[in-house]
C-alpha positions, 0 to 999 in steps of 0.5 A: 443456489440450485445445482451447487454442491455446497461440500464439493465447492468447500473441498475445492476451496479449502483443501483441493491442492490447486496452485494459486500463482498460475491463477494470479498471473493470468489475472494480473496479465489480463487486467493489465491488459485492459485496465491499463493501470495509472499505478499499483496500490498496496493496502491491507484489510482486516477479517474479524475472527473469533477464536485463534485457529485461523492462520495469522489471527491475533489481536492487531489493528485493522483499519476495517473497524478502525481499532485493535481487535481479533482478526487476520489481515491480508495485504494486496497489491491492486492495479488501479486508475480513476475509473477502474481496478482490481487486486491481482495478488495477496499475502496473508500477514503473520504477526510474531505470535505465529513465528516459532523464531520470534521471541514473541511466539505463543507457547502453542505456536507449533500446534496451530501452524500444523493445524492451519498447514502453514508452510515451514518456510513461512515466518513473520514479515512486515506489511511493507516486507509483503508489498515488496514481495508482491511487486517483485512477483508481479515484475517476474511475471512480465507486468511493469509498474507505472507508479506505486501509491500506498497509505502511511502504513507502508509510506512511514517506513523508509526501508520501503521507500528506499526499496522502491527506489532502488528498484528504479520505481516512482512512487507517491505514498501518504506519511505520518506527520512525524517523518523526518526531512531536510530542506531541499537546500541543505548541504553537507559539510565537514569542519576543517581538517587540523592534520590530526587522525581521520579527516572529518566525514561531511555530513548534514550538520543541522537537525532534520525536522518533521514534515509537519513543521516544515510545512507549518514553517512555509505557512498557509500562504504557500498552499495552491488550490488544485483540482484533480477529477470529477466528483460524484455530485452534479451541478448544473448537469456537470460533475463538480471537480474534486478540489482542495488546497495543497503545499508542495515543497522539495525536500531530502527525506531523511531517517536512519536508513536512508542516511545509512543507504547514502552515507557518502552522498547527498540524500536524493531530493523528494516532493512533500506534499501537504493538503491544508484545507482552507478551513483548517489551521494546519494540514490534514494529510502528508505525502512523500513522492520521488517523482522528477521535480518537473511533475505537474502539480496536478499530476502529483495529486491525482496520484496522491488521491488515487488510493480512494480506489482500493477503499471502493474495492474492498467494499466491493470485495466484502459486501458483494462478492464475500471476501470476508465470508470465508471461514476456513482455518487453513493457509491454503484456504485463505489463499484460494478464497482471496484468488477466487474472490478477486477473479471474481472482482476482475469478472465484474470489472471486465463487464463494467469496461465492456460497452456490449455487456448486458446490464443486469435485470 
């Protein structure tokens, strides 16, 4: 562009010492005020890379290309509604090969961290822990989360779901078919005490089952049709409603973490939701939610499906705003880059929401 000093701009992004936290805090506050989010959404995206110098780069799975490849992974916290959304916080995921304290650390990890200017106190943390870190930070900024939505990369973790519940946060998260649950009616029992040794403790005597088996046992007859929002297709001058069939069950999510956290009490109840299209022999997606039993079914599905906004964000951030164009190799530069791109995305969102804004030529 005429008048742009490329070298100065590159220095501002890569080497300038400005702090991203105040910028993100202001960005989050402004977009929370304008969007009034229905939920906070967690997700991650990949930057395809060559070589090994960029911070966090490793051979790892990324949904960006749907396979294991050489890439960086960034985790984002997005404010979302059906009509608007914006990423307001980021974390760069460091694989164990980049953590000197890990047995899986690369032999040259020390030199690579120095070149990438990674702070000494930053090590490997699972993506779901990075997500909780960002949620805690946003709450510390004065924001209040209405609901957390996330895909199975986060929802499969019992520690993540328990961490949200412990913080008093509601969630609707996708889970894999293998996540184990008890039926709602399951009760803890103990065999009769015979007066010898410690009295036996109450526990669930029946084995937990997978969410897939739980829904299949209910059968397709349990599915009901639910519509949740207007789609992009138009029929007879009106948008066609998004619609599918779903099974709704009340269950008690199991797993080692939850059983340990509720050692002397019943496991909390939750919604198990399964999407079972009429043309399929079995469900295609599953969600768990700790929302109350009185929550309307359409509301549950609207929130379960709300994560589509993140895919919209990532597409716009990458194809329109240059999210994946950063070629710097420093920890600070990466965080500067994603913060500036998020600010640009926020500006575009504000323009779209402003009825007085002029349409681009």
